[in-house]
PDB file of N, CA, C and O in Angstrom:
ATOM      1  N   MET A   1       0.845  12.411  -0.244  1.00  0.00           N
ATOM      2  CA  MET A   1      -0.414  11.782  -0.590  1.00  0.00           C
ATOM      3  C   MET A   1      -1.240  11.598   0.672  1.00  0.00           C
ATOM      4  O   MET A   1      -0.703  11.319   1.744  1.00  0.00           O
ATOM      5  N   LYS A   2      -2.525  11.754   0.538  1.00  0.00           N
ATOM      6  CA  LYS A   2      -3.422  11.709   1.672  1.00  0.00           C
ATOM      7  C   LYS A   2      -4.243  10.419   1.663  1.00  0.00           C
ATOM      8  O   LYS A   2      -4.583   9.905   0.597  1.00  0.00           O
ATOM      9  N   SER A   3      -4.555   9.904   2.837  1.00  0.00           N
ATOM     10  CA  SER A   3      -5.359   8.699   2.952  1.00  0.00           C
ATOM     11  C   SER A   3      -6.768   8.938   2.413  1.00  0.00           C
ATOM     12  O   SER A   3      -7.265  10.064   2.403  1.00  0.00           O
ATOM     13  N   LYS A   4      -7.395   7.853   1.967  1.00  0.00           N
ATOM     14  CA  LYS A   4      -8.746   7.897   1.432  1.00  0.00           C
ATOM     15  C   LYS A   4      -9.569   6.850   2.169  1.00  0.00           C
ATOM     16  O   LYS A   4      -9.026   6.062   2.943  1.00  0.00           O
ATOM     17  N   LYS A   5     -10.875   6.839   1.932  1.00  0.00           N
ATOM     18  CA  LYS A   5     -11.721   5.867   2.601  1.00  0.00           C
ATOM     19  C   LYS A   5     -11.294   4.455   2.207  1.00  0.00           C
ATOM     20  O   LYS A   5     -11.178   4.141   1.022  1.00  0.00           O
ATOM     21  N   ASN A   6     -11.064   3.617   3.196  1.00  0.00           N
ATOM     22  CA  ASN A   6     -10.623   2.233   3.057  1.00  0.00           C
ATOM     23  C   ASN A   6      -9.180   2.095   2.580  1.00  0.00           C
ATOM     24  O   ASN A   6      -8.704   0.972   2.414  1.00  0.00           O
ATOM     25  N   LEU A   7      -8.474   3.190   2.357  1.00  0.00           N
ATOM     26  CA  LEU A   7      -7.066   3.163   1.958  1.00  0.00           C
ATOM     27  C   LEU A   7      -6.290   4.098   2.885  1.00  0.00           C
ATOM     28  O   LEU A   7      -6.625   5.276   3.014  1.00  0.00           O
ATOM     29  N   THR A   8      -5.260   3.567   3.523  1.00  0.00           N
ATOM     30  CA  THR A   8      -4.462   4.352   4.451  1.00  0.00           C
ATOM     31  C   THR A   8      -3.023   4.387   3.971  1.00  0.00           C
ATOM     32  O   THR A   8      -2.460   3.355   3.606  1.00  0.00           O
ATOM     33  N   ARG A   9      -2.433   5.557   3.970  1.00  0.00           N
ATOM     34  CA  ARG A   9      -1.047   5.730   3.552  1.00  0.00           C
ATOM     35  C   ARG A   9      -0.138   5.539   4.751  1.00  0.00           C
ATOM     36  O   ARG A   9      -0.365   6.135   5.804  1.00  0.00           O
ATOM     37  N   PHE A  10       0.900   4.707   4.601  1.00  0.00           N
ATOM     38  CA  PHE A  10       1.902   4.496   5.636  1.00  0.00           C
ATOM     39  C   PHE A  10       3.235   5.015   5.123  1.00  0.00           C
ATOM     40  O   PHE A  10       3.777   4.491   4.150  1.00  0.00           O
ATOM     41  N   THR A  11       3.761   6.036   5.769  1.00  0.00           N
ATOM     42  CA  THR A  11       5.105   6.543   5.475  1.00  0.00           C
ATOM     43  C   THR A  11       5.779   6.850   6.796  1.00  0.00           C
ATOM     44  O   THR A  11       5.478   7.847   7.453  1.00  0.00           O
ATOM     45  N   TYR A  12       6.677   5.994   7.165  1.00  0.00           N
ATOM     46  CA  TYR A  12       7.426   6.164   8.400  1.00  0.00           C
ATOM     47  C   TYR A  12       8.904   6.225   8.066  1.00  0.00           C
ATOM     48  O   TYR A  12       9.408   5.394   7.311  1.00  0.00           O
ATOM     49  N   GLU A  13       9.591   7.191   8.616  1.00  0.00           N
ATOM     50  CA  GLU A  13      11.027   7.311   8.365  1.00  0.00           C
ATOM     51  C   GLU A  13      11.801   6.180   9.019  1.00  0.00           C
ATOM     52  O   GLU A  13      12.839   5.760   8.508  1.00  0.00           O
ATOM     53  N   SER A  14      11.303   5.681  10.149  1.00  0.00           N
ATOM     54  CA  SER A  14      12.041   4.664  10.893  1.00  0.00           C
ATOM     55  C   SER A  14      11.581   3.234  10.592  1.00  0.00           C
ATOM     56  O   SER A  14      12.140   2.284  11.141  1.00  0.00           O
ATOM     57  N   ALA A  15      10.580   3.069   9.737  1.00  0.00           N
ATOM     58  CA  ALA A  15      10.068   1.730   9.435  1.00  0.00           C
ATOM     59  C   ALA A  15      10.467   1.301   8.025  1.00  0.00           C
ATOM     60  O   ALA A  15      10.764   2.126   7.161  1.00  0.00           O
ATOM     61  N   ALA A  16      10.465   0.011   7.824  1.00  0.00           N
ATOM     62  CA  ALA A  16      10.850  -0.534   6.526  1.00  0.00           C
ATOM     63  C   ALA A  16       9.710  -0.444   5.510  1.00  0.00           C
ATOM     64  O   ALA A  16       9.957  -0.490   4.305  1.00  0.00           O
ATOM     65  N   PHE A  17       8.462  -0.315   5.980  1.00  0.00           N
ATOM     66  CA  PHE A  17       7.318  -0.324   5.071  1.00  0.00           C
ATOM     67  C   PHE A  17       6.860   1.085   4.730  1.00  0.00           C
ATOM     68  O   PHE A  17       6.646   1.918   5.610  1.00  0.00           O
ATOM     69  N   GLU A  18       6.715   1.330   3.440  1.00  0.00           N
ATOM     70  CA  GLU A  18       6.083   2.538   2.944  1.00  0.00           C
ATOM     71  C   GLU A  18       5.146   2.107   1.840  1.00  0.00           C
ATOM     72  O   GLU A  18       5.551   1.404   0.914  1.00  0.00           O
ATOM     73  N   GLY A  19       3.905   2.520   1.931  1.00  0.00           N
ATOM     74  CA  GLY A  19       2.928   2.145   0.915  1.00  0.00           C
ATOM     75  C   GLY A  19       1.514   2.371   1.396  1.00  0.00           C
ATOM     76  O   GLY A  19       1.271   3.183   2.290  1.00  0.00           O
ATOM     77  N   TRP A  20       0.578   1.645   0.794  1.00  0.00           N
ATOM     78  CA  TRP A  20      -0.840   1.790   1.078  1.00  0.00           C
ATOM     79  C   TRP A  20      -1.389   0.507   1.685  1.00  0.00           C
ATOM     80  O   TRP A  20      -0.978  -0.597   1.327  1.00  0.00           O
ATOM     81  N   ARG A  21      -2.325   0.678   2.613  1.00  0.00           N
ATOM     82  CA  ARG A  21      -3.023  -0.460   3.209  1.00  0.00           C
ATOM     83  C   ARG A  21      -4.496  -0.358   2.849  1.00  0.00           C
ATOM     84  O   ARG A  21      -5.145   0.653   3.117  1.00  0.00           O
ATOM     85  N   LEU A  22      -5.011  -1.409   2.244  1.00  0.00           N
ATOM     86  CA  LEU A  22      -6.434  -1.508   1.944  1.00  0.00           C
ATOM     87  C   LEU A  22      -7.070  -2.276   3.086  1.00  0.00           C
ATOM     88  O   LEU A  22      -6.616  -3.368   3.426  1.00  0.00           O
ATOM     89  N   CYS A  23      -8.109  -1.724   3.678  1.00  0.00           N
ATOM     90  CA  CYS A  23      -8.809  -2.402   4.763  1.00  0.00           C
ATOM     91  C   CYS A  23     -10.294  -2.074   4.646  1.00  0.00           C
ATOM     92  O   CYS A  23     -10.693  -0.910   4.694  1.00  0.00           O
ATOM     93  N   ILE A  24     -11.102  -3.115   4.491  1.00  0.00           N
ATOM     94  CA  ILE A  24     -12.549  -2.931   4.369  1.00  0.00           C
ATOM     95  C   ILE A  24     -13.245  -4.017   5.179  1.00  0.00           C
ATOM     96  O   ILE A  24     -12.849  -5.182   5.152  1.00  0.00           O
ATOM     97  N   SER A  25     -14.285  -3.616   5.897  1.00  0.00           N
ATOM     98  CA  SER A  25     -15.070  -4.558   6.692  1.00  0.00           C
ATOM     99  C   SER A  25     -16.507  -4.546   6.204  1.00  0.00           C
ATOM    100  O   SER A  25     -17.106  -3.489   6.004  1.00  0.00           O
ATOM    101  N   ARG A  26     -17.044  -5.729   6.018  1.00  0.00           N
ATOM    102  CA  ARG A  26     -18.438  -5.868   5.630  1.00  0.00           C
ATOM    103  C   ARG A  26     -18.994  -7.139   6.274  1.00  0.00           C
ATOM    104  O   ARG A  26     -18.352  -8.189   6.262  1.00  0.00           O
ATOM    105  N   ALA A  27     -20.177  -7.026   6.825  1.00  0.00           N
ATOM    106  CA  ALA A  27     -20.921  -8.174   7.363  1.00  0.00           C
ATOM    107  C   ALA A  27     -20.079  -9.022   8.319  1.00  0.00           C
ATOM    108  O   ALA A  27     -20.141 -10.251   8.279  1.00  0.00           O
ATOM    109  N   GLY A  28     -19.307  -8.379   9.161  1.00  0.00           N
ATOM    110  CA  GLY A  28     -18.532  -9.094  10.170  1.00  0.00           C
ATOM    111  C   GLY A  28     -17.204  -9.659   9.703  1.00  0.00           C
ATOM    112  O   GLY A  28     -16.540 -10.361  10.466  1.00  0.00           O
ATOM    113  N   THR A  29     -16.800  -9.378   8.487  1.00  0.00           N
ATOM    114  CA  THR A  29     -15.529  -9.874   7.953  1.00  0.00           C
ATOM    115  C   THR A  29     -14.668  -8.695   7.516  1.00  0.00           C
ATOM    116  O   THR A  29     -15.151  -7.770   6.862  1.00  0.00           O
ATOM    117  N   THR A  30     -13.387  -8.737   7.884  1.00  0.00           N
ATOM    118  CA  THR A  30     -12.454  -7.682   7.518  1.00  0.00           C
ATOM    119  C   THR A  30     -11.451  -8.227   6.512  1.00  0.00           C
ATOM    120  O   THR A  30     -10.896  -9.312   6.685  1.00  0.00           O
ATOM    121  N   PHE A  31     -11.232  -7.451   5.458  1.00  0.00           N
ATOM    122  CA  PHE A  31     -10.262  -7.805   4.420  1.00  0.00           C
ATOM    123  C   PHE A  31      -9.159  -6.754   4.434  1.00  0.00           C
ATOM    124  O   PHE A  31      -9.436  -5.555   4.408  1.00  0.00           O
ATOM    125  N   THR A  32      -7.902  -7.210   4.475  1.00  0.00           N
ATOM    126  CA  THR A  32      -6.766  -6.301   4.526  1.00  0.00           C
ATOM    127  C   THR A  32      -5.691  -6.759   3.555  1.00  0.00           C
ATOM    128  O   THR A  32      -5.439  -7.956   3.409  1.00  0.00           O
ATOM    129  N   ARG A  33      -5.060  -5.799   2.895  1.00  0.00           N
ATOM    130  CA  ARG A  33      -3.947  -6.089   1.981  1.00  0.00           C
ATOM    131  C   ARG A  33      -3.044  -4.877   1.941  1.00  0.00           C
ATOM    132  O   ARG A  33      -3.521  -3.743   1.915  1.00  0.00           O
ATOM    133  N   TYR A  34      -1.746  -5.109   1.936  1.00  0.00           N
ATOM    134  CA  TYR A  34      -0.764  -4.032   1.862  1.00  0.00           C
ATOM    135  C   TYR A  34      -0.218  -3.923   0.437  1.00  0.00           C
ATOM    136  O   TYR A  34      -0.005  -4.929  -0.239  1.00  0.00           O
ATOM    137  N   PHE A  35       0.003  -2.692  -0.001  1.00  0.00           N
ATOM    138  CA  PHE A  35       0.543  -2.407  -1.327  1.00  0.00           C
ATOM    139  C   PHE A  35       1.812  -1.566  -1.156  1.00  0.00           C
ATOM    140  O   PHE A  35       1.746  -0.337  -1.146  1.00  0.00           O
ATOM    141  N   PRO A  36       2.972  -2.232  -1.022  1.00  0.00           N
ATOM    142  CA  PRO A  36       4.220  -1.502  -0.785  1.00  0.00           C
ATOM    143  C   PRO A  36       4.716  -0.754  -2.019  1.00  0.00           C
ATOM    144  O   PRO A  36       4.594  -1.230  -3.148  1.00  0.00           O
ATOM    145  N   ASP A  37       5.278   0.425  -1.775  1.00  0.00           N
ATOM    146  CA  ASP A  37       5.831   1.244  -2.858  1.00  0.00           C
ATOM    147  C   ASP A  37       6.941   0.508  -3.600  1.00  0.00           C
ATOM    148  O   ASP A  37       7.030   0.599  -4.825  1.00  0.00           O
ATOM    149  N   LYS A  38       7.786  -0.217  -2.878  1.00  0.00           N
ATOM    150  CA  LYS A  38       8.909  -0.913  -3.504  1.00  0.00           C
ATOM    151  C   LYS A  38       8.434  -1.946  -4.525  1.00  0.00           C
ATOM    152  O   LYS A  38       9.021  -2.074  -5.600  1.00  0.00           O
ATOM    153  N   LYS A  39       7.392  -2.667  -4.198  1.00  0.00           N
ATOM    154  CA  LYS A  39       6.902  -3.722  -5.088  1.00  0.00           C
ATOM    155  C   LYS A  39       6.210  -3.143  -6.322  1.00  0.00           C
ATOM    156  O   LYS A  39       6.328  -3.694  -7.416  1.00  0.00           O
ATOM    157  N   PHE A  40       5.496  -2.045  -6.152  1.00  0.00           N
ATOM    158  CA  PHE A  40       4.693  -1.499  -7.242  1.00  0.00           C
ATOM    159  C   PHE A  40       5.377  -0.364  -7.990  1.00  0.00           C
ATOM    160  O   PHE A  40       4.835   0.128  -8.980  1.00  0.00           O
ATOM    161  N   GLY A  41       6.546   0.062  -7.545  1.00  0.00           N
ATOM    162  CA  GLY A  41       7.305   1.061  -8.285  1.00  0.00           C
ATOM    163  C   GLY A  41       6.993   2.503  -7.924  1.00  0.00           C
ATOM    164  O   GLY A  41       7.159   3.395  -8.755  1.00  0.00           O
ATOM    165  N   GLY A  42       6.550   2.743  -6.714  1.00  0.00           N
ATOM    166  CA  GLY A  42       6.294   4.117  -6.276  1.00  0.00           C
ATOM    167  C   GLY A  42       4.925   4.286  -5.657  1.00  0.00           C
ATOM    168  O   GLY A  42       4.072   3.402  -5.740  1.00  0.00           O
ATOM    169  N   GLY A  43       4.728   5.439  -5.032  1.00  0.00           N
ATOM    170  CA  GLY A  43       3.494   5.726  -4.323  1.00  0.00           C
ATOM    171  C   GLY A  43       2.268   5.797  -5.201  1.00  0.00           C
ATOM    172  O   GLY A  43       1.203   5.302  -4.831  1.00  0.00           O
ATOM    173  N   LYS A  44       2.409   6.414  -6.370  1.00  0.00           N
ATOM    174  CA  LYS A  44       1.253   6.561  -7.263  1.00  0.00           C
ATOM    175  C   LYS A  44       0.832   5.219  -7.860  1.00  0.00           C
ATOM    176  O   LYS A  44      -0.359   4.949  -8.014  1.00  0.00           O
ATOM    177  N   LYS A  45       1.806   4.386  -8.193  1.00  0.00           N
ATOM    178  CA  LYS A  45       1.484   3.078  -8.766  1.00  0.00           C
ATOM    179  C   LYS A  45       0.889   2.141  -7.723  1.00  0.00           C
ATOM    180  O   LYS A  45      -0.027   1.376  -8.025  1.00  0.00           O
ATOM    181  N   SER A  46       1.404   2.196  -6.493  1.00  0.00           N
ATOM    182  CA  SER A  46       0.828   1.355  -5.445  1.00  0.00           C
ATOM    183  C   SER A  46      -0.583   1.826  -5.094  1.00  0.00           C
ATOM    184  O   SER A  46      -1.447   1.004  -4.786  1.00  0.00           O
ATOM    185  N   LEU A  47      -0.828   3.135  -5.136  1.00  0.00           N
ATOM    186  CA  LEU A  47      -2.174   3.666  -4.907  1.00  0.00           C
ATOM    187  C   LEU A  47      -3.122   3.205  -6.008  1.00  0.00           C
ATOM    188  O   LEU A  47      -4.255   2.816  -5.722  1.00  0.00           O
ATOM    189  N   ALA A  48      -2.681   3.242  -7.252  1.00  0.00           N
ATOM    190  CA  ALA A  48      -3.523   2.812  -8.373  1.00  0.00           C
ATOM    191  C   ALA A  48      -3.896   1.334  -8.232  1.00  0.00           C
ATOM    192  O   ALA A  48      -5.041   0.952  -8.476  1.00  0.00           O
ATOM    193  N   ALA A  49      -2.933   0.512  -7.840  1.00  0.00           N
ATOM    194  CA  ALA A  49      -3.205  -0.919  -7.656  1.00  0.00           C
ATOM    195  C   ALA A  49      -4.184  -1.129  -6.494  1.00  0.00           C
ATOM    196  O   ALA A  49      -5.084  -1.964  -6.579  1.00  0.00           O
ATOM    197  N   ALA A  50      -4.002  -0.375  -5.421  1.00  0.00           N
ATOM    198  CA  ALA A  50      -4.893  -0.490  -4.267  1.00  0.00           C
ATOM    199  C   ALA A  50      -6.312  -0.048  -4.616  1.00  0.00           C
ATOM    200  O   ALA A  50      -7.278  -0.688  -4.200  1.00  0.00           O
ATOM    201  N   GLU A  51      -6.446   1.033  -5.372  1.00  0.00           N
ATOM    202  CA  GLU A  51      -7.775   1.522  -5.761  1.00  0.00           C
ATOM    203  C   GLU A  51      -8.491   0.537  -6.682  1.00  0.00           C
ATOM    204  O   GLU A  51      -9.697   0.328  -6.550  1.00  0.00           O
ATOM    205  N   LYS A  52      -7.758  -0.064  -7.608  1.00  0.00           N
ATOM    206  CA  LYS A  52      -8.357  -1.046  -8.514  1.00  0.00           C
ATOM    207  C   LYS A  52      -8.816  -2.270  -7.734  1.00  0.00           C
ATOM    208  O   LYS A  52      -9.917  -2.776  -7.958  1.00  0.00           O
ATOM    209  N   THR A  53      -7.983  -2.745  -6.827  1.00  0.00           N
ATOM    210  CA  THR A  53      -8.335  -3.905  -6.021  1.00  0.00           C
ATOM    211  C   THR A  53      -9.537  -3.599  -5.128  1.00  0.00           C
ATOM    212  O   THR A  53     -10.420  -4.442  -4.969  1.00  0.00           O
ATOM    213  N   LEU A  54      -9.577  -2.405  -4.549  1.00  0.00           N
ATOM    214  CA  LEU A  54     -10.707  -2.004  -3.715  1.00  0.00           C
ATOM    215  C   LEU A  54     -12.002  -1.997  -4.516  1.00  0.00           C
ATOM    216  O   LEU A  54     -13.028  -2.478  -4.035  1.00  0.00           O
ATOM    217  N   ALA A  55     -11.969  -1.464  -5.715  1.00  0.00           N
ATOM    218  CA  ALA A  55     -13.161  -1.428  -6.562  1.00  0.00           C
ATOM    219  C   ALA A  55     -13.637  -2.846  -6.902  1.00  0.00           C
ATOM    220  O   ALA A  55     -14.834  -3.128  -6.848  1.00  0.00           O
ATOM    221  N   ASP A  56     -12.709  -3.730  -7.249  1.00  0.00           N
ATOM    222  CA  ASP A  56     -13.058  -5.117  -7.570  1.00  0.00           C
ATOM    223  C   ASP A  56     -13.614  -5.840  -6.340  1.00  0.00           C
ATOM    224  O   ASP A  56     -14.561  -6.619  -6.441  1.00  0.00           O
ATOM    225  N   LEU A  57     -13.018  -5.572  -5.191  1.00  0.00           N
ATOM    226  CA  LEU A  57     -13.457  -6.197  -3.939  1.00  0.00           C
ATOM    227  C   LEU A  57     -14.865  -5.734  -3.563  1.00  0.00           C
ATOM    228  O   LEU A  57     -15.683  -6.535  -3.110  1.00  0.00           O
ATOM    229  N   LYS A  58     -15.145  -4.458  -3.748  1.00  0.00           N
ATOM    230  CA  LYS A  58     -16.489  -3.935  -3.446  1.00  0.00           C
ATOM    231  C   LYS A  58     -17.547  -4.592  -4.328  1.00  0.00           C
ATOM    232  O   LYS A  58     -18.653  -4.875  -3.868  1.00  0.00           O
ATOM    233  N   VAL A  59     -17.211  -4.835  -5.592  1.00  0.00           N
ATOM    234  CA  VAL A  59     -18.154  -5.503  -6.501  1.00  0.00           C
ATOM    235  C   VAL A  59     -18.486  -6.902  -5.979  1.00  0.00           C
ATOM    236  O   VAL A  59     -19.646  -7.313  -5.977  1.00  0.00           O
ATOM    237  N   ILE A  60     -17.464  -7.622  -5.541  1.00  0.00           N
ATOM    238  CA  ILE A  60     -17.669  -8.980  -5.021  1.00  0.00           C
ATOM    239  C   ILE A  60     -18.515  -8.943  -3.750  1.00  0.00           C
ATOM    240  O   ILE A  60     -19.476  -9.700  -3.618  1.00  0.00           O
ATOM    241  N   ILE A  61     -18.160  -8.071  -2.825  1.00  0.00           N
ATOM    242  CA  ILE A  61     -18.820  -8.031  -1.513  1.00  0.00           C
ATOM    243  C   ILE A  61     -20.260  -7.529  -1.613  1.00  0.00           C
ATOM    244  O   ILE A  61     -21.169  -8.122  -1.032  1.00  0.00           O
ATOM    245  N   GLU A  62     -20.462  -6.448  -2.343  1.00  0.00           N
ATOM    246  CA  GLU A  62     -21.794  -5.843  -2.397  1.00  0.00           C
ATOM    247  C   GLU A  62     -22.798  -6.719  -3.150  1.00  0.00           C
ATOM    248  O   GLU A  62     -23.993  -6.676  -2.858  1.00  0.00           O
ATOM    249  N   GLY A  63     -22.332  -7.504  -4.103  1.00  0.00           N
ATOM    250  CA  GLY A  63     -23.238  -8.349  -4.873  1.00  0.00           C
ATOM    251  C   GLY A  63     -23.419  -9.742  -4.300  1.00  0.00           C
ATOM    252  O   GLY A  63     -24.087 -10.579  -4.907  1.00  0.00           O
ATOM    253  N   ALA A  64     -22.834 -10.002  -3.142  1.00  0.00           N
ATOM    254  CA  ALA A  64     -22.828 -11.348  -2.576  1.00  0.00           C
ATOM    255  C   ALA A  64     -24.094 -11.645  -1.769  1.00  0.00           C
ATOM    256  O   ALA A  64     -24.715 -10.753  -1.191  1.00  0.00           O
ATOM    257  N   LYS A  65     -24.445 -12.913  -1.753  1.00  0.00           N
ATOM    258  CA  LYS A  65     -25.540 -13.365  -0.896  1.00  0.00           C
ATOM    259  C   LYS A  65     -25.043 -13.390   0.541  1.00  0.00           C
ATOM    260  O   LYS A  65     -23.850 -13.539   0.803  1.00  0.00           O
ATOM    261  N   ARG A  66     -25.977 -13.242   1.455  1.00  0.00           N
ATOM    262  CA  ARG A  66     -25.631 -13.299   2.871  1.00  0.00           C
ATOM    263  C   ARG A  66     -26.491 -14.335   3.567  1.00  0.00           C
ATOM    264  O   ARG A  66     -27.662 -14.523   3.236  1.00  0.00           O
ATOM    265  N   VAL A  67     -25.894 -14.997   4.528  1.00  0.00           N
ATOM    266  CA  VAL A  67     -26.591 -15.974   5.346  1.00  0.00           C
ATOM    267  C   VAL A  67     -26.497 -15.487   6.776  1.00  0.00           C
ATOM    268  O   VAL A  67     -25.399 -15.307   7.303  1.00  0.00           O
ATOM    269  N   ASP A  68     -27.640 -15.271   7.410  1.00  0.00           N
ATOM    270  CA  ASP A  68     -27.689 -14.713   8.773  1.00  0.00           C
ATOM    271  C   ASP A  68     -26.909 -13.406   8.851  1.00  0.00           C
ATOM    272  O   ASP A  68     -26.217 -13.138   9.834  1.00  0.00           O
ATOM    273  N   ASN A  69     -27.029 -12.598   7.803  1.00  0.00           N
ATOM    274  CA  ASN A  69     -26.372 -11.285   7.692  1.00  0.00           C
ATOM    275  C   ASN A  69     -24.843 -11.369   7.703  1.00  0.00           C
ATOM    276  O   ASN A  69     -24.173 -10.395   8.045  1.00  0.00           O
ATOM    277  N   LYS A  70     -24.294 -12.512   7.335  1.00  0.00           N
ATOM    278  CA  LYS A  70     -22.853 -12.705   7.220  1.00  0.00           C
ATOM    279  C   LYS A  70     -22.539 -13.106   5.782  1.00  0.00           C
ATOM    280  O   LYS A  70     -23.387 -13.668   5.089  1.00  0.00           O
ATOM    281  N   LEU A  71     -21.329 -12.819   5.343  1.00  0.00           N
ATOM    282  CA  LEU A  71     -20.896 -13.249   4.010  1.00  0.00           C
ATOM    283  C   LEU A  71     -20.738 -14.757   3.991  1.00  0.00           C
ATOM    284  O   LEU A  71     -20.336 -15.356   4.989  1.00  0.00           O
ATOM    285  N   THR A  72     -21.048 -15.369   2.871  1.00  0.00           N
ATOM    286  CA  THR A  72     -20.905 -16.820   2.760  1.00  0.00           C
ATOM    287  C   THR A  72     -19.420 -17.187   2.668  1.00  0.00           C
ATOM    288  O   THR A  72     -18.607 -16.369   2.236  1.00  0.00           O
ATOM    289  N   PRO A  73     -19.065 -18.404   3.069  1.00  0.00           N
ATOM    290  CA  PRO A  73     -17.662 -18.832   2.953  1.00  0.00           C
ATOM    291  C   PRO A  73     -17.130 -18.751   1.522  1.00  0.00           C
ATOM    292  O   PRO A  73     -15.954 -18.452   1.318  1.00  0.00           O
ATOM    293  N   ALA A  74     -17.978 -19.013   0.540  1.00  0.00           N
ATOM    294  CA  ALA A  74     -17.547 -18.935  -0.857  1.00  0.00           C
ATOM    295  C   ALA A  74     -17.180 -17.494  -1.231  1.00  0.00           C
ATOM    296  O   ALA A  74     -16.201 -17.265  -1.941  1.00  0.00           O
ATOM    297  N   THR A  75     -17.960 -16.535  -0.757  1.00  0.00           N
ATOM    298  CA  THR A  75     -17.673 -15.127  -1.041  1.00  0.00           C
ATOM    299  C   THR A  75     -16.373 -14.701  -0.365  1.00  0.00           C
ATOM    300  O   THR A  75     -15.560 -13.998  -0.965  1.00  0.00           O
ATOM    301  N   ILE A  76     -16.179 -15.120   0.866  1.00  0.00           N
ATOM    302  CA  ILE A  76     -14.949 -14.778   1.595  1.00  0.00           C
ATOM    303  C   ILE A  76     -13.735 -15.356   0.876  1.00  0.00           C
ATOM    304  O   ILE A  76     -12.715 -14.683   0.728  1.00  0.00           O
ATOM    305  N   LYS A  77     -13.848 -16.605   0.431  1.00  0.00           N
ATOM    306  CA  LYS A  77     -12.740 -17.253  -0.284  1.00  0.00           C
ATOM    307  C   LYS A  77     -12.434 -16.522  -1.594  1.00  0.00           C
ATOM    308  O   LYS A  77     -11.270 -16.319  -1.939  1.00  0.00           O
ATOM    309  N   LYS A  78     -13.480 -16.132  -2.315  1.00  0.00           N
ATOM    310  CA  LYS A  78     -13.306 -15.407  -3.573  1.00  0.00           C
ATOM    311  C   LYS A  78     -12.624 -14.059  -3.336  1.00  0.00           C
ATOM    312  O   LYS A  78     -11.738 -13.666  -4.095  1.00  0.00           O
ATOM    313  N   ALA A  79     -13.033 -13.361  -2.293  1.00  0.00           N
ATOM    314  CA  ALA A  79     -12.444 -12.063  -1.961  1.00  0.00           C
ATOM    315  C   ALA A  79     -10.982 -12.218  -1.546  1.00  0.00           C
ATOM    316  O   ALA A  79     -10.136 -11.420  -1.949  1.00  0.00           O
ATOM    317  N   GLU A  80     -10.683 -13.237  -0.744  1.00  0.00           N
ATOM    318  CA  GLU A  80      -9.306 -13.468  -0.314  1.00  0.00           C
ATOM    319  C   GLU A  80      -8.414 -13.838  -1.501  1.00  0.00           C
ATOM    320  O   GLU A  80      -7.247 -13.449  -1.550  1.00  0.00           O
ATOM    321  N   LYS A  81      -8.959 -14.584  -2.448  1.00  0.00           N
ATOM    322  CA  LYS A  81      -8.203 -14.930  -3.648  1.00  0.00           C
ATOM    323  C   LYS A  81      -7.878 -13.674  -4.455  1.00  0.00           C
ATOM    324  O   LYS A  81      -6.762 -13.512  -4.948  1.00  0.00           O
ATOM    325  N   LEU A  82      -8.869 -12.786  -4.583  1.00  0.00           N
ATOM    326  CA  LEU A  82      -8.652 -11.527  -5.287  1.00  0.00           C
ATOM    327  C   LEU A  82      -7.519 -10.723  -4.614  1.00  0.00           C
ATOM    328  O   LEU A  82      -6.651 -10.177  -5.297  1.00  0.00           O
ATOM    329  N   LEU A  83      -7.536 -10.658  -3.297  1.00  0.00           N
ATOM    330  CA  LEU A  83      -6.501  -9.908  -2.572  1.00  0.00           C
ATOM    331  C   LEU A  83      -5.132 -10.543  -2.745  1.00  0.00           C
ATOM    332  O   LEU A  83      -4.134  -9.835  -2.884  1.00  0.00           O
ATOM    333  N   ALA A  84      -5.073 -11.854  -2.738  1.00  0.00           N
ATOM    334  CA  ALA A  84      -3.794 -12.555  -2.889  1.00  0.00           C
ATOM    335  C   ALA A  84      -3.190 -12.359  -4.274  1.00  0.00           C
ATOM    336  O   ALA A  84      -1.969 -12.321  -4.428  1.00  0.00           O
ATOM    337  N   GLU A  85      -4.061 -12.234  -5.289  1.00  0.00           N
ATOM    338  CA  GLU A  85      -3.577 -12.106  -6.664  1.00  0.00           C
ATOM    339  C   GLU A  85      -3.425 -10.659  -7.106  1.00  0.00           C
ATOM    340  O   GLU A  85      -3.033 -10.403  -8.245  1.00  0.00           O
ATOM    341  N   ALA A  86      -3.724  -9.722  -6.238  1.00  0.00           N
ATOM    342  CA  ALA A  86      -3.694  -8.298  -6.608  1.00  0.00           C
ATOM    343  C   ALA A  86      -2.288  -7.875  -7.046  1.00  0.00           C
ATOM    344  O   ALA A  86      -1.307  -8.074  -6.330  1.00  0.00           O
ATOM    345  N   VAL A  87      -2.225  -7.296  -8.220  1.00  0.00           N
ATOM    346  CA  VAL A  87      -0.943  -6.808  -8.741  1.00  0.00           C
ATOM    347  C   VAL A  87      -1.133  -5.460  -9.366  1.00  0.00           C
ATOM    348  O   VAL A  87      -0.175  -4.871  -9.866  1.00  0.00           O
TER     349      VAL A  87
END
C-alpha cells in the first residue's frame, strides 16, 4: 500500500508498529493520529478508518471560524475529540 496525502504508511520489519498515520496541519495547528493494523484488523481496514477520520476532520477544520488566522480553541477541542474517538 502506498502513502496518500495526509496519510503515511508505516511498515517496519524491526518495529512494533505497522499501520497508518494521519497528520494534517491547518492554521498553525497540527493534528496527528495513528491507526495500527493490529487494532483495526489489517492494513485495508486501518486505511479505511484513517480516510474516514481524515474526511470528518477536514469538514470540521475547513468550516471553522478563525481568530487572527488561527483555529479557535473550541474547534481544536472538537477536532481532538474526533481523533480520540476515531474507530
